[in-house]
C-alpha positions in Angstrom: 0.0 0.0 0.0 1.6 3.2 -1.2 1.7 6.5 0.7 0.1 9.2 -1.6 2.7 11.8 -0.4 5.4 9.7 -2.0 4.2 10.5 -5.5 2.5 13.8 -5.0 3.6 16.3 -7.7 5.9 19.1 -6.6 4.1 22.4 -5.7 3.4 24.5 -8.7 4.0 21.8 -11.3 0.4 21.0 -11.8 -1.3 23.4 -14.4 -4.5 25.3 -13.5 -6.0 24.7 -16.9 -8.6 22.0 -17.9 -7.4 18.5 -18.6 -7.5 14.8 -17.9 -5.5 12.9 -15.3 -4.5 9.2 -14.8 -3.5 7.4 -11.7 -1.2 4.4 -12.3 -0.2 1.6 -9.9 3.4 0.3 -9.3 3.2 -1.8 -12.5 2.2 1.1 -14.7 -1.4 0.0 -15.0 -4.0 2.8 -15.1 -6.3 2.4 -12.1 -8.3 5.7 -12.4 -9.1 8.3 -15.1 -10.7 11.7 -14.4 -11.2 15.2 -15.8 -11.2 18.6 -14.3 -11.7 22.3 -15.1 -8.6 23.0 -13.0 -6.1 20.1 -12.8 -4.3 21.7 -9.8 -7.4 22.1 -7.7 -8.7 18.7 -8.5 -5.5 16.7 -8.0 -4.7 18.5 -4.8 -7.9 17.2 -3.3 -6.7 13.6 -3.7 -3.6 14.3 -1.5 -5.6 15.7 1.5 -6.2 13.9 4.8 -6.9 10.2 3.9 -9.5 9.9 6.6 -11.6 12.6 4.9 -11.7 10.7 1.6 -14.5 8.4 0.4 -13.5 4.8 1.2 -13.1 3.8 -2.5 -11.2 7.0 -3.2 -8.9 6.3 -0.3 -8.3 2.8 -1.6 -7.5 4.2 -5.1 -4.9 6.7 -4.0 -3.1 4.1 -1.8 -3.1 1.6 -4.6 -1.7 4.1 -7.1 2.0 4.9 -7.3 2.1 7.8 -9.8 -0.2 10.4 -11.4 0.1 12.1 -14.8 -2.1 14.5 -16.7 -2.9 15.8 -20.2 -3.8 19.5 -20.8 -6.6 20.2 -23.3 -7.9 23.5 -24.6 -11.6 23.1 -23.7 -13.8 21.1 -21.3 -15.5 19.4 -24.2 -12.1 17.9 -25.3 -11.5 16.9 -21.7 -14.8 15.0 -21.6 -14.0 13.3 -24.9 -10.5 12.3 -23.8 -11.7 11.0 -20.5 -14.2 8.7 -22.1 -11.7 7.6 -24.7 -9.2 6.6 -21.9 -11.8 4.9 -19.8 -12.7 2.7 -22.8 -9.1 2.0 -23.6 -7.7 1.3 -20.2 -10.7 -0.1 -18.3 -9.6 1.3 -15.0 -10.7 -0.7 -12.0 -11.7 2.3 -9.9 -13.8 4.2 -12.5 -17.5 4.2 -12.4 -18.7 1.5 -14.9 -22.4 1.3 -15.9 -23.4 -2.3 -16.4 -26.6 -3.6 -17.9 -28.8 -4.9 -15.1 -29.7 -7.7 -17.6 -29.1 -8.6 -21.2 -31.5 -6.6 -23.3 -32.2 -7.8 -26.8 -32.4 -5.4 -29.7 -33.7 -5.6 -33.2 -30.6 -5.4 -35.4 -30.2 -4.7 -39.1 -26.8 -5.8 -40.5 -26.3 -3.0 -43.0 -22.7 -3.8 -43.5 -23.6 -7.1 -45.3 -24.3 -7.4 -49.0 -27.8 -8.6 -48.3 -28.7 -7.1 -44.8 -30.3 -9.4 -42.3 -33.0 -8.6 -39.6 -32.3 -10.4 -36.4 -32.4 -10.4 -32.6 -29.1 -9.3 -31.1 -27.7 -8.9 -27.6 -24.4 -7.6 -26.2 -22.3 -4.7 -27.3 -23.0 -2.7 -30.4 -21.1 -3.7 -33.6 -19.9 -1.4 -36.3 -22.1 -1.4 -39.4 -25.2 -2.7 -37.6 -28.3 -0.5 -36.9 -30.2 -1.2 -33.7 -33.8 -0.6 -32.7 -34.8 -1.0 -29.1 -33.7 -2.4 -26.8 -36.8 -4.5 -26.0 -37.8 -6.1 -22.7 -38.2 -9.5 -24.2 -36.9 -11.3 -27.4 -40.4 -12.6 -28.1 -41.6 -9.0 -28.5 -39.1 -8.5 -31.3 -40.1 -11.7 -33.0 -43.8 -10.7 -32.8 -43.0 -7.4 -34.4 -40.9 -9.0 -37.1 -43.6 -11.5 -37.9 -46.1 -8.7 -38.5 -43.7 -6.5 -40.5 -42.3 -9.1 -42.8 -45.6 -9.1 -44.7 -44.8 -5.5 -45.8 -41.0 -5.5 -45.7 -40.0 -9.1 -46.8 -36.3 -8.7 -45.9 -33.9 -11.6 -45.2 -33.9 -13.0 -41.6 -32.0 -16.2 -42.1 -28.5 -17.0 -40.9 -25.5 -16.9 -43.3 -25.4 -20.7 -43.4 -29.0 -21.1 -44.4 -28.7 -18.2 -46.9 -25.7 -19.8 -48.6 -27.2 -23.3 -48.7 -30.4 -22.0 -50.3 -28.3 -20.4 -53.0 -26.4 -23.6 -53.6 -29.5 -25.8 -54.0 -31.5 -23.1 -55.8 -34.6 -23.2 -53.5 -35.6 -20.6 -50.9 -36.6 -21.4 -47.3 -40.2 -21.5 -46.1 -40.4 -17.8 -45.6 -39.6 -17.3 -49.3 -42.5 -19.5 -50.3 -45.0 -17.7 -48.1 -43.9 -14.3 -49.2 -42.3 -13.2 -45.9 -38.9 -13.0 -47.6 -38.0 -11.6 -51.0 -35.6 -14.5 -51.4 -32.5 -12.7 -52.6 -30.7 -16.0 -52.0 -32.1 -17.4 -55.3 -32.2 -14.2 -57.2 -35.9 -13.2 -56.9 -34.7 -9.7 -56.1 -31.3 -8.3 -56.7 -29.0 -6.5 -54.2 -30.4 -3.0 -54.9 -34.1 -4.1 -54.6 -33.4 -5.9 -51.3 -31.5 -2.9 -50.0 -34.5 -0.7 -50.7 -36.7 -3.1 -48.7 -34.4 -2.9 -45.8 -34.2 0.9 -46.0 -38.0 1.2 -45.9 -38.0 -1.2 -42.9 -35.5 1.0 -41.1 -37.5 4.2 -41.9 -40.7 2.6 -40.5 -38.9 1.5 -37.3 -37.4 5.0 -36.9 -40.9 6.4 -36.6 -42.0 7.2 -40.2 -45.0 4.9 -40.0 -47.6 7.3 -41.3 -45.9 7.7 -44.7 -46.0 3.9 -45.4 -49.6 3.6 -44.2 -50.7 6.4 -46.5 -48.8 4.9 -49.4 -50.4 1.5 -48.9 -53.9 3.1 -48.6 -53.4 4.8 -52.0 -52.2 1.6 -53.6 -55.2 -0.2 -52.2 -57.6 2.4 -53.5 -55.9 2.2 -57.0 -56.2 -1.6 -57.0 -59.9 -1.5 -56.0 -60.6 1.1 -58.7 -58.9 -1.2 -61.2 -61.1 -4.1 -59.9 -57.9 -6.0 -58.8 -59.7 -7.0 -55.6 -57.2 -9.7 -54.6 -54.3 -7.2 -54.5 -56.5 -4.7 -52.7 -57.2 -7.3 -50.0 -53.5 -8.1 -49.6 -52.8 -4.4 -49.2 -55.6 -4.1 -46.7 -54.0 -6.9 -44.6 -50.6 -5.2 -44.9 -52.1 -2.0 -43.5 -53.6 -4.0 -40.7 -50.1 -5.5 -39.9 -48.4 -2.1 -39.8 -51.2 -0.7 -37.6 -50.9 -3.6 -35.1 -47.1 -3.3 -35.0 -47.4 0.4 -34.3 -50.0 -0.1 -31.6 -47.6 -2.4 -29.7 -45.6 0.7 -28.8 -47.2 2.9 -26.2 -48.0 6.5 -27.0 -46.7 8.7 -24.2 -46.0 12.1 -25.8 -47.1 14.2 -28.7 -46.1 13.0 -32.2 -42.7 14.1 -33.2 -41.2 14.0 -29.7 -37.7 12.4 -29.7 -36.3 12.1 -26.2 -34.5 9.9 -23.8 -35.9 9.9 -20.3 -33.4 9.0 -17.5 -34.4 7.9 -14.0 -32.1 7.3 -11.1 -32.4 5.4 -7.8 -29.3 5.4 -5.5 -27.8 5.0 -2.1 -24.3 5.8 -0.8 -22.6 2.9 -2.5 -24.6 2.0 -5.6 -27.1 3.4 -8.1 -29.6 2.1 -10.7 -30.4 4.0 -13.9 -33.4 3.4 -16.1 -33.7 4.9 -19.6 -36.9 5.1 -21.8 -36.2 5.8 -25.5 -39.1 7.8 -26.9 -39.1 8.3 -30.7 -42.0 9.9 -32.5 -43.9 10.1 -29.2 -43.8 6.4 -28.6 -41.6 4.3 -26.3 -39.3 2.5 -28.7 -37.1 0.8 -26.0 -36.1 0.6 -22.4 -32.8 -0.2 -20.7 -31.4 -0.5 -17.2 -28.0 -0.1 -15.7 -26.4 -0.5 -12.3 -23.2 1.1 -11.0 -20.9 0.9 -8.0 -20.0 4.4 -6.8 -16.3 5.0 -6.6 -16.5 8.4 -4.9 -19.1 10.7 -3.4 -21.3 11.8 -6.3 -24.4 14.0 -6.4 -27.3 12.9 -8.6 -26.3 15.5 -11.1 -22.7 14.2 -11.3 -24.0 10.6 -11.6 -26.3 11.7 -14.5 -23.4 13.5 -16.2 -21.1 10.4 -16.0 -23.9 8.2 -17.3 -24.7 10.4 -20.3 -21.0 10.5 -21.2 -20.9 6.7 -21.3 -24.4 6.1 -22.7 -23.8 8.2 -25.9 -20.2 7.3 -26.4 -20.4 3.6 -27.4 -19.9 3.8 -31.1 -16.7 5.1 -32.8 -17.1 8.0 -35.2 -14.1 7.8 -37.5 -14.7 11.2 -39.0 -14.2 13.2 -35.8 -10.8 13.6 -34.2 -9.3 16.1 -31.8 -5.7 17.0 -31.2 -4.6 17.5 -27.5 -1.3 18.4 -25.9 -0.1 15.4 -23.9 2.3 16.0 -21.0 4.3 12.9 -22.0 3.8 12.7 -25.8 2.8 16.2 -27.1 0.6 16.3 -30.2 -0.8 12.8 -30.0 -4.4 12.5 -31.4 -7.4 11.0 -29.6 -10.2 9.5 -31.6 -13.6 10.5 -30.3 -16.7 8.3 -29.9 -20.1 9.0 -31.3 -23.5 7.6 -32.1 -26.3 8.1 -34.6 -28.9 7.7 -31.9 -28.7 10.9 -29.9 -32.2 12.4 -29.4 -33.2 16.0 -29.5 -33.9 16.1 -25.8 -32.7 14.3 -22.7 -34.9 14.5 -19.6 -33.1 13.9 -16.4 -33.9 14.1 -12.6 -31.0 16.5 -11.9 -28.8 18.7 -14.2 -25.1 17.7 -14.4 -22.6 20.3 -13.2 -20.9 20.4 -16.7 -24.3 20.9 -18.5 -22.9 23.2 -21.2 -20.1 20.8 -22.0 -22.3 17.8 -22.3 -24.8 19.7 -24.5 -22.1 20.9 -26.8 -20.6 17.4 -27.1 -24.0 15.8 -27.8 -24.8 18.5 -30.3 -21.6 17.6 -32.1 -22.5 14.0 -32.2 -26.1 14.6 -33.4 -25.3 17.5 -35.8 -28.1 19.7 -34.3 -28.8 21.2 -30.9 -29.5 18.8 -28.0 -31.2 20.0 -24.8 -30.7 18.4 -21.4 -33.3 19.5 -18.9 -35.4 18.6 -15.9 -39.1 18.6 -16.7 -41.2 20.5 -14.2 -44.8 19.7 -15.2 -47.0 18.1 -17.8 -46.7 14.8 -19.6 -42.9 14.8 -19.6 -42.7 15.2 -15.9 -45.2 12.3 -15.4 -43.1 10.1 -17.7 -40.0 11.0 -15.8 -41.7 9.9 -12.5 -42.7 6.6 -14.2 -39.1 6.0 -15.2 -37.9 6.8 -11.7 -40.4 4.3 -10.3 -38.9 1.7 -12.6 -35.4 2.6 -11.5 -36.4 2.2 -7.8 -37.9 -1.2 -8.5 -34.9 -2.3 -10.5 -32.6 -1.0 -7.7 -34.5 -3.0 -5.0 -34.2 -6.2 -7.1 -30.5 -5.6 -7.8 -29.7 -5.1 -4.1 -31.5 -8.3 -3.2 -29.5 -10.3 -5.8 -26.2 -8.4 -5.4 -25.9 -8.3 -1.6 -25.0 -12.0 -1.3 -22.6 -11.8 -4.2 -20.6 -8.9 -2.8 -20.4 -10.5 0.6 -19.5 -13.9 -0.8 -16.6 -12.5 -2.9 -15.2 -10.4 -0.1 -15.4 -13.4 2.2 -13.8 -15.7 -0.3 -10.8 -13.5 -0.8 -10.5 -13.1 3.0 -10.7 -16.8 3.5 -8.0 -17.5 0.9 -5.7 -14.9 2.5 -6.0 -16.5 5.9 -5.9 -20.2 4.8 -2.8 -19.7 2.5 -1.2 -17.2 4.9 -0.9 -14.5 2.2 0.3 -11.0 3.1 -2.5 -9.4 1.0 -5.9 -10.6 -0.3 -5.5 -12.3 -3.7 -7.2 -9.6 -5.8 -5.7 -11.0 -9.0 -5.7 -14.7 -9.5 -4.3 -16.5 -12.5 -5.1 -20.2 -13.2 -3.3 -22.6 -15.6 -4.6 -25.8 -17.1 -3.2 -28.3 -19.7 -5.4 -30.1 -22.2 -4.7 -32.9 -24.7 -5.8 -36.3 -26.0 -3.2 -39.0 -25.6 -0.4 -36.5 -25.9 -1.6 -34.9 -29.2 -2.5 -31.2 -29.7 -1.2 -30.2 -26.3 -2.5 -26.8 -25.3 -2.8 -24.8 -22.1 -5.0 -21.9 -20.8 -4.5 -19.0 -18.5 -7.6 -17.4 -17.0 -7.6 -14.3 -14.8 -10.0 -13.3 -12.0 -9.8 -9.9 -10.4 -11.7 -9.0 -7.3 -13.4 -12.5 -7.5 -14.7 -11.8 -11.1 -13.6 -13.2 -14.4 -11.6 -10.7 -16.5 -11.9 -12.4 -19.9 -10.0 -9.7 -21.8 -6.8 -10.9 -20.2 -7.3 -14.6 -20.8 -4.4 -16.2 -22.7 -3.9 -19.6 -24.4 -0.7 -21.5 -25.2 0.3 -24.2 -27.8 2.8 -26.5 -26.2 5.3 -28.1 -28.5 8.6 -30.1 -28.0 7.5 -32.0 -24.9 6.1 -35.4 -24.3 2.3 -34.7 -24.5 1.6 -37.2 -21.8 3.8 -35.5 -19.3 1.5 -32.9 -17.8 4.1 -31.7 -15.3 6.6 -30.8 -18.0 3.9 -29.0 -20.0 2.8 -27.1 -16.9 6.3 -26.0 -16.1 6.8 -24.8 -19.7 3.6 -22.8 -19.7 4.3 -21.1 -16.3 7.9 -20.4 -17.5 6.7 -18.8 -20.7 4.1 -16.6 -18.9 6.5 -15.2 -16.3 9.4 -14.9 -18.8 7.2 -12.6 -20.8 6.5 -10.7 -17.6 10.2 -10.3 -16.8 11.0 -9.4 -20.4 8.4 -6.6 -20.5 9.6 -5.2 -17.2 13.2 -5.3 -18.2 12.5 -3.3 -21.3 11.6 -0.3 -19.0 14.5 -0.8 -16.6 12.1 -1.8 -13.8 14.3 -4.8 -12.8 17.3 -2.7 -12.1 15.9 -0.4 -9.5 14.0 -0.5 -6.2 10.3 0.1 -5.9 10.0 0.3 -9.7 11.4 3.8 -10.0 14.3 4.6 -12.3 16.5 7.4 -10.8 16.7 10.5 -13.0 13.7 9.7 -15.2 10.1 11.0 -14.7 7.7 8.5 -13.3 5.3 9.1 -16.3 8.0 7.6 -18.6 8.2 4.3 -16.6 5.3 2.1 -17.5 6.2 -1.6 -17.3 2.6 -2.5 -18.0 2.2 -0.2 -21.1 3.6 -0.7 -24.6 5.5 2.5 -25.4 4.6 2.2 -29.1 0.9 1.6 -28.9 0.2 3.0 -25.4 -1.9 0.0 -24.7 -1.5 -2.5 -21.8 1.0 -5.3 -22.5 -0.3 -8.9 -22.6 1.6 -10.2 -19.6 2.5 -7.1 -17.8 0.7 -7.5 -14.5 1.8 -10.1 -12.0 -0.9 -12.1 -10.1 -1.2 -12.2 -6.3 -1.9 -15.9 -6.5 -1.2 -18.6 -9.2 -3.5 -21.6 -9.3 -2.6 -24.8 -11.3 -5.0 -27.6 -12.0 -3.5 -30.6 -10.3 -1.9 -31.8 -7.1 1.6 -31.9 -5.7 3.5 -32.8 -9.0 1.9 -29.9 -11.0 2.6 -27.5 -8.1 6.2 -28.6 -7.9 6.6 -28.2 -11.7 5.2 -24.6 -11.6 7.3 -23.7 -8.5 10.4 -25.0 -10.4 9.6 -22.6 -13.2 9.2 -19.7 -10.8 12.5 -20.6 -9.1 14.3 -20.8 -12.4 13.2 -17.2 -13.1 14.0 -15.9 -9.6 10.4 -15.0 -8.9 9.6 -15.3 -5.2 6.8 -12.8 -4.6 4.0 -14.7 -6.2 1.9 -17.2 -4.2 1.3 -20.6 -5.8 -1.2 -23.4 -5.0 -2.7 -26.4 -6.8 -6.3 -27.6 -6.7 -6.6 -31.4 -7.1 -9.9 -32.5 -8.6 -10.7 -35.7 -6.8 -10.9 -34.5 -3.2 -10.6 -30.7 -3.9 -7.4 -30.5 -1.9 -5.3 -27.3 -2.0 -1.6 -28.1 -2.4 1.1 -25.5 -1.6 4.8 -25.8 -2.6 7.1 -27.8 -0.3 4.3 -29.2 1.9 3.7 -32.9 2.4 0.1 -32.4 3.3 -2.6 -30.4 1.5 -4.6 -27.5 2.9 -8.2 -28.7 3.5 -10.8 -26.0 3.1 -14.3 -26.7 4.3 -16.8 -27.8 1.6 -18.9 -24.8 2.5 -16.0 -22.4 2.2 -16.4 -19.4 -0.1 -12.7 -19.5 -0.7 -12.8 -23.1 -2.0 -15.8 -22.2 -4.1 -13.9 -19.4 -5.7 -10.9 -21.6 -6.4 -13.2 -24.2 -8.0 -14.8 -21.6 -10.3 -11.3 -20.4 -11.3 -10.1 -23.9 -12.0 -13.3 -24.9 -13.9 -13.1 -21.8 -16.1 -9.4 -22.6 -16.9 -10.5 -26.1 -17.8 -13.3 -24.9 -20.0 -11.1 -22.4 -21.8 -8.3 -25.1 -22.4 -10.8 -27.6 -23.7 -12.3 -25.1 -26.1 -8.8 -24.3 -27.5 -7.9 -28.0 -27.8 -11.1 -28.8 -29.7 -10.4 -25.9 -32.1 -6.9 -27.2 -32.8 -8.0 -30.8 -33.1 -10.7 -29.8 -35.6 -8.2 -27.9 -37.7 -5.8 -30.8 -37.6 -8.5 -33.3 -38.7 -9.6 -31.0 -41.6 -6.0 -30.4 -42.8 -4.9 -34.0 -42.6 -7.8 -35.2 -44.8 -6.8 -32.8 -47.6 -3.1 -32.8 -47.2 -0.8 -34.4 -49.8 -3.3 -34.2 -52.7 -1.5 -33.3 -55.9 -2.4 -29.8 -57.1 -4.2 -28.8 -53.9 -2.5 -26.1 -52.0 -3.7 -24.1 -49.0 -5.6 -21.6 -51.1 -7.6 -24.3 -52.9 -8.2 -26.2 -49.6 -9.7 -23.1 -48.1 -11.8 -22.5 -51.2 -13.2 -26.0 -51.1 -14.1 -25.8 -47.4 -15.6 -22.3 -47.8 -17.7 -23.5 -50.7 -19.1 -26.7 -49.2 -18.9 -25.7 -45.5 -17.5 -29.0 -44.2 -15.7 -32.2 -45.2 -19.0 -34.2 -44.9 -20.6 -32.1 -47.7 -17.5 -32.3 -49.8 -17.4 -36.1 -49.5 -21.1 -36.2 -50.7 -20.4 -34.0 -53.7 -19.9 -35.1 -57.3 -17.0 -34.3 -59.5 -19.1 -31.8 -61.4 -20.0 -30.0 -58.2 -16.4 -29.8 -57.1 -15.3 -28.4 -60.5 -17.7 -25.5 -59.9 -15.3 -24.2 -57.2 -13.1 -21.5 -58.7 -9.6 -22.7 -59.3 -10.5 -26.4 -59.2 -10.1 -28.4 -62.4 -11.6 -31.8 -63.2 -8.3 -33.8 -62.5 -7.9 -32.0 -59.1 -11.6 -32.7 -58.3 -11.2 -36.4 -59.1 -8.0 -36.5 -56.9 -9.8 -34.8 -54.0 -12.7 -37.2 -54.1 -10.4 -40.2 -54.5 -8.4 -39.1 -51.4 -11.7 -38.8 -49.5 -12.7 -42.2 -50.6 -15.8 -41.1 -52.6 -14.5 -40.9 -56.2 -16.9 -41.8 -58.9 -15.9 -45.0 -60.7 -14.2 -44.2 -64.0 -15.4 -46.4 -67.0 -12.6 -48.3 -68.8 -11.9 -47.3 -72.4 -13.7 -49.6 -74.9 -11.5 -52.1 -76.9 -12.0 -52.3 -80.7 -11.4 -55.2 -83.1 -8.6 -54.1 -85.4 -10.2 -55.9 -88.4 -13.9 -55.2 -88.1 -13.7 -52.1 -86.0 -16.4 -53.4 -83.7 -16.3 -53.0 -79.9 -15.0 -56.1 -78.3 -16.7 -57.4 -75.0 
C-alpha cells in the first residue's frame, strides 16, 4: 500500500487549466481516469487527509504509485479524452455502468451485401443499426412477424442463406412471401437494400408515410377491380397498424427524447432509460453502478450520459490534444447516430454546457438536457424513476450476497494460505490434450473475484512429451513469467528498487504499457496468486519454473480434482478448506473456467488438424484451394457427398484435381474403362 505523499507532484508543477489525469499503480497499470476544469485544484484534493476521503477514493490513492495529466484546450475535449481513456484502459476504480440484464435489440446488419434482420444482444457492432432495446426477445419476433408481410427482408443465418443459393430453393419464408428470397435471385441487391431501408425508416418512426402509401395503392387496386391485390394491401395496412399499436403512445407526435431515472444510495445506483421516438416508447434499458467516490445525482447523470452516448466510434471526428508525456498525440472521439433532440433527467449535471455541446456535435443539431417541471414529460420521468427504484431494489436483493461472498472468499484464501494481502488478481493454468496430441494450455484471470476475460491467454505446447502434464505445466508457467520479466526489463524496472528509475520521470516508466501503442501489454501484471489444475506434482513443476526465473513474490497453489485438496509448494500435506468455504468455491470456479477455456482451444486445434490431414498431400491442392473447397461446401462431410461436377464449380479447381480430391476422401466416382476395338472389323470387343 503506497503513501500518496510519496508520489505527490511538486508544488506549482500542476497546471491550472482543464485536462484529464490518470493514476497508475506500481506496475504502470491505469487504475483511475478523471477530468477537471482545473487540474491543480482537482489533483490536490486527492492528497488531502486520507481519513476525509471516500473509502473507495482512499483505496484508489493508496493503490496508485504515480499520477500524470494531459492538458486540453476546452472542457469538451476533456470529456472526450476522459471517455476515450476509460474505454481504452478499463480502470478498476472508475464508475462503470453495467446492464442490469441482457437486453435484446432488433438489429439490421447494414454492412452485409444482403442485410439481415435479427435479434441481437451484447455490445453494439460497427455497421449494424439497432432498434430497441426491448424487454423480451419474443416482443421483437412478434413485431418482425407482422412487418415481414410488408418488408420481406432476409432474416435467415448466413449458413441457411448460402445453402439456399447452392440448392436453388428458398426457405419456407420465401414460399409464403415473408422473404423476398435474394438467395435465389428473386430480387437483386439493390431491390433488397430498398426493402431494408424502408423497414429502417418505418422502425425509426416514419410509420404514417407507409400507411398512406399502402392506402393509396389499395384504392388504386380497387378502382382497377384488382380485388385480390387490394385485399392483400388491406392486410398489410392492418399489420403495420398492429405493429405500431404495440408501442405505447406517451408524448405528442414528433417528440424524440431519452428519459433517465435514477435510484441510489451511498454505495450503488440504478439507472433506467426510456427511449421515446415519434412520441412512442421504442425501447427501455437499465444499468447498475458501484460508486467510486461521493457523487451527487447530477454528477451521476453526467457520467452516465458520457458513457451512454459514447459507445460507437465516429471515424470522421478527431481532436488534437497536448499530452504531457507525448505532445501532439491524437485522440479518436466516440459518437452515435442515436442521440435524441432532448434528454430528460432528474437533476442537471454540473458540466451541463459541456455535455450539451458534445452531444450536439454527435447529433449535428442542438441537444437539450433539462429537468421537466410539469405536464406529460414530468409524469413520464416519474414513471421511469419508479422503474429505477424497483430495479434497484431487485438488484440489491441479488447483489448483496454476491458482494459479501466475494469479499469473504478473498479473505478466507488470504487466511488459509497465509498471504500478506488478499489475492485480488488470481491466474489459473490448465493443460489439455488427448493421448499426448494437440497439447494446449490456458491461463484465465480473476480480479476481485470476477472473471476478466479480456486478459485470458492460451498456449500451444510443443517439443514435450504430450503425456507429461508436469513438463507442460512447467513450460507454460515459465513462458508466462518470462514474458512478464522481459516486458519489465524493457523499461528498466528490474534494475531499481520500488519500480522507480532514478533520473527519469515516473510518467515515462510504464512496465505495463507498450510504449509504441500506449496499450497494456499482454503479460504485464503479476498475479497475487497462481493456481494450477492438479496436485503436488503440478505444483512442484510450476514452482520450479518460478524458481528458475527468480520470482519469489507470487503465491502458488494447486487444486486437485478428486478431493478438492489445495496443495502448496514444499508441503507434504494439503490444505483442506471446508466444503462450505467461499474461498474453496472461488478456487473451484477459477479452476473450472481454466479447464473450459483449455478444452475449447484444444477442440479448435483438433478440428483444424483433422480437416487439414484429410486434404493434405493431394497433388495440385494447396492451402488456397483447400480453403476455397471448405468455404464452398462448408464441411468435409458435404465435400465427400459432392460429385466431380459440383467440385469443379469451385473457382480454381479443375476436373483432374476434383477427381483427386474425391479419391483421397474415398468417394471418387468409378471411371469407366476405355472400350476395346477389333482391329479388323472395327467393332467393340466385349
